[in-house]
C-alpha positions in Angstrom: 164.3 56.6 95.2 166.0 60.4 94.6 163.2 61.2 92.5 160.6 59.9 95.3 162.3 61.9 97.8 162.4 65.2 95.6 158.6 64.6 95.3 158.1 64.1 99.0 160.1 67.4 99.7 158.1 69.6 97.4 155.1 68.2 99.0 156.4 68.9 102.6 157.2 72.1 101.5 154.0 72.9 99.4 151.7 71.5 102.0 152.7 74.6 104.9 152.5 77.3 102.3 149.0 76.0 101.3 147.9 75.8 104.8 149.4 79.1 105.7 147.2 80.7 102.3 144.2 78.9 103.7 144.4 80.2 107.2 144.9 83.7 105.8 141.9 83.3 103.5 139.6 81.9 106.3 140.8 84.8 108.5 140.2 87.4 106.2 136.4 85.9 105.6 135.6 85.6 109.3 136.9 89.2 109.5 134.5 90.3 107.0 131.7 88.1 108.6 132.1 90.0 112.1 129.7 93.0 111.7 127.2 90.2 110.7 127.7 88.0 113.5 127.6 90.9 115.9 124.4 91.8 114.6 123.0 87.9 114.2 123.8 87.2 118.1 123.3 90.7 119.3 120.0 91.3 117.6 118.5 88.5 116.6 119.6 85.4 118.4 120.3 86.5 121.8 117.4 88.8 122.0 115.1 85.6 120.5 116.4 83.5 123.7 115.6 86.0 126.1 112.1 86.5 124.6 111.6 83.0 124.8 112.5 82.9 128.3 110.5 86.1 129.1 107.3 84.6 127.6 107.4 82.1 130.5 107.6 84.9 133.4 105.4 87.7 134.9 107.7 90.7 133.7 106.6 94.4 134.1 110.0 96.2 132.8 110.0 97.7 136.2 110.7 94.5 138.4 112.7 91.6 137.8 111.0 88.7 136.0 109.0 85.9 137.9 108.6 82.5 136.3 105.4 81.5 135.9 105.6 78.9 133.8 102.9 78.1 130.8 100.3 80.6 132.6 100.8 83.4 130.0 99.8 80.9 127.2 97.4 79.4 129.4 95.7 82.7 129.9 95.8 83.9 126.0 93.9 81.0 125.0 91.4 80.6 127.7 91.2 84.1 129.5 91.9 86.9 127.3 89.1 88.3 125.4 91.2 90.5 123.3 93.5 87.9 122.0 90.9 86.2 119.4 89.6 89.3 117.9 93.0 90.6 117.3 93.9 87.0 115.6 90.7 87.8 113.6 91.2 91.0 112.7 94.7 90.1 111.5 93.5 87.0 109.6 91.0 89.2 107.7 93.6 91.9 106.8 95.9 89.1 105.5 93.9 86.9 103.6 92.3 89.9 101.8 94.7 92.4 101.5 97.4 89.8 100.0 95.5 88.3 97.1 93.9 92.0 96.5 97.7 93.3 96.3 98.8 90.4 94.3 96.1 91.0 91.8 96.7 94.5 91.4 100.3 94.2 91.1 100.4 91.9 88.6 97.7 93.7 86.3 99.9 96.8 86.6 103.1 94.7 85.5 101.4 93.4 82.6 100.2 96.7 81.4 103.7 98.1 81.9 105.4 95.4 80.3 105.7 96.8 76.9 107.9 99.3 74.9 106.3 102.8 74.9 107.6 106.1 75.7 107.9 107.2 79.3 107.2 103.7 80.5 110.4 103.9 83.0 109.0 107.2 84.5 105.4 105.3 85.0 107.2 102.3 86.5 108.5 104.7 89.1 105.6 106.4 90.4 103.5 103.0 90.6 106.8 102.0 92.7 106.4 105.2 94.7 103.8 104.2 97.3 105.8 100.9 98.1 108.7 103.3 99.2 106.1 105.9 101.3 103.2 103.4 102.5 105.1 102.2 105.7 105.6 105.8 107.0 103.5 107.5 109.6 102.9 110.2 107.5 101.1 108.3 104.9 99.3 106.5 107.4 98.1 110.3 109.0 97.2 111.0 105.2 95.4 107.8 104.7 93.3 108.7 107.9 92.9 112.1 106.6 91.9 110.7 103.2 89.0 108.4 105.0 87.5 111.0 107.3 84.0 111.4 107.1 84.4 114.9 105.5 87.8 113.5 103.8 88.5 113.4 100.0 86.7 109.9 99.5 83.6 110.9 100.6 84.1 114.1 98.5 84.4 112.1 95.5 81.5 109.9 96.4 79.3 112.7 96.9 79.9 114.0 93.1 78.3 110.7 92.2 75.4 111.9 94.4 76.6 108.9 97.0 76.4 109.8 100.6 79.7 107.8 102.1 79.9 106.5 105.7 82.2 107.7 108.3 85.0 105.2 107.2 86.9 105.1 110.6 84.1 105.3 112.8 82.4 102.3 111.9 83.9 98.7 112.7 82.4 97.6 109.5 84.6 99.9 107.3 87.3 100.8 109.4 89.3 97.4 108.6 88.9 98.1 104.7 90.7 101.1 104.9 93.7 99.0 106.0 93.4 96.8 103.3 92.9 99.5 100.4 96.3 101.0 102.1 98.0 97.5 102.0 96.4 97.0 98.0 97.9 100.6 97.3 101.4 99.4 98.2 101.9 97.2 95.4 105.0 98.4 94.1 107.4 95.7 95.1 105.6 92.9 93.9 105.0 94.6 90.8 108.9 95.1 90.0 109.2 91.6 90.6 106.4 90.7 88.4 107.9 92.7 85.7 111.3 90.9 85.9 109.5 87.7 85.8 107.7 88.7 82.6 110.7 89.8 80.7 112.1 86.2 81.1 109.3 84.6 79.1 110.5 83.7 75.6 108.8 85.4 73.0 108.5 82.7 70.8 106.1 80.9 73.0 103.7 84.2 72.4 104.6 83.9 68.8 103.6 80.6 68.5 100.2 81.3 70.5 99.3 83.9 68.3 99.9 82.0 65.1 97.5 79.3 66.5 94.8 82.2 67.2 94.8 82.5 70.6 93.6 85.8 72.0 95.3 87.9 75.2 93.0 86.3 77.5 94.0 82.8 76.4 97.7 83.8 76.2 97.6 85.3 79.9 95.9 82.0 81.3 97.8 79.5 79.4 101.3 80.6 79.0 101.9 83.9 81.2 100.3 82.9 84.5 101.7 79.3 84.6 105.0 80.5 84.0 105.6 83.0 86.5 103.6 81.0 89.1 106.8 80.8 91.1 107.0 84.6 91.4 103.1 84.6 92.6 104.4 81.8 95.3 107.2 84.2 96.3 105.4 87.3 96.5 102.2 85.8 98.1 104.3 84.2 100.8 106.6 87.4 101.3 103.5 89.6 101.5 101.6 87.4 103.8 104.7 87.3 106.4 105.2 91.2 106.3 101.0 91.7 106.6 101.0 89.5 109.6 103.8 92.0 111.3 101.9 95.3 110.2 101.8 97.9 112.9 102.0 101.5 111.7 98.9 101.8 109.7 96.9 100.3 112.5 98.4 102.3 115.3 98.2 105.8 113.6 94.6 105.3 112.2 93.1 104.2 115.4 95.0 106.4 117.7 96.7 103.1 119.1 93.6 101.8 120.6 92.3 99.7 117.9 89.1 101.5 117.6 86.4 101.4 116.8 85.3 98.4 118.9 88.7 96.6 118.2 88.0 96.7 114.6 91.6 97.5 113.8 93.2 95.6 116.6 95.7 94.0 114.9 98.0 91.5 116.4 101.2 93.4 116.7 99.1 96.2 117.8 97.7 94.3 120.7 101.0 93.0 121.4 102.5 96.5 121.9 99.7 97.5 124.0 100.1 94.5 126.2 104.1 95.1 126.4 104.5 99.0 126.4 100.7 100.2 127.4 100.0 97.5 130.1 103.7 96.8 131.2 103.0 93.0 130.9 106.0 92.4 128.7 106.2 88.8 129.5 102.7 88.1 128.2 103.7 90.4 125.1 106.5 88.2 124.5 104.3 85.1 124.4 102.0 86.6 122.2 105.0 87.0 120.0 106.1 83.9 119.9 102.5 82.8 119.2 102.6 84.9 116.3 106.0 83.4 114.8 104.5 79.9 115.0 101.7 81.3 113.1 103.6 82.7 110.2 105.9 79.5 110.4 103.0 77.1 110.2 101.2 79.0 107.6 104.5 79.5 105.5 104.9 75.7 105.8 101.7 74.8 104.6 102.1 77.1 101.7 105.4 75.1 100.9 103.4 72.2 101.1 100.8 73.1 98.9 102.7 74.6 96.3 103.6 71.4 94.1 99.9 71.6 93.4 99.8 74.6 91.5 103.4 76.1 91.1 104.9 75.2 87.7 107.9 73.4 87.9 110.0 73.4 84.5 111.8 70.1 85.5 108.4 68.1 85.9 
């Protein structure tokens, strides 16, 4: 009985001490989380709820919002003559530029995945466009490059080609934005480089002994093993491409010209919200964009099992 009593006393003494330490640790953890919680609720959660409410209102920024129900969404799909062109332009941009940038990034990563003198400098140079590509200065430079008398047409003239007025024609203006996105391949390239270095070298040695050439090695070993990284880069680029704004705004002077051929969805959202002072309608546009991105991301995850290599299978 005395031994059992002493054990019980130790448990009773230890339990409050352990509880105090646990509360102290929890308090420290919550204290560290305060900046994130403030940012999440103040900059993400509360603005999202407010935006959802505003999407059902007529709000001009100058007067209190008035509830209109689903009128904004009904007008978007049935009465807005610029909604579908902006969605079409954005879809073209996403589904052309993302695969192009992915292929370029992978090709450059394969070329840089070797030991050679100055390789670190080369990698930094190739990564640099990703650091600068989203800036206004780069968009202005790009506009000057593709001007009728710009550097691109000057180079084409050396080969006897009369370059078009890239930014004045609806057939060519969207391609300048596609090329700009493809030029910003640095971030996915670095991720591809990291993935390539994780492939066991004995697989390449075995393929070499079997007489496989470089093309066969790439398509039978390299590409299947990095398909999870391909999937990651494609999904991330798709999400960011749908949100692209600065290049289209600068190159088209904020109008989507010529003939709305560069009217990105986000640019149209900006025009409606801050140009036409239809913030309620702009909020509705934003929520439709969120639904589109979420749906395509879910579709990508649903189809990933058919082509993404899983070592556990």
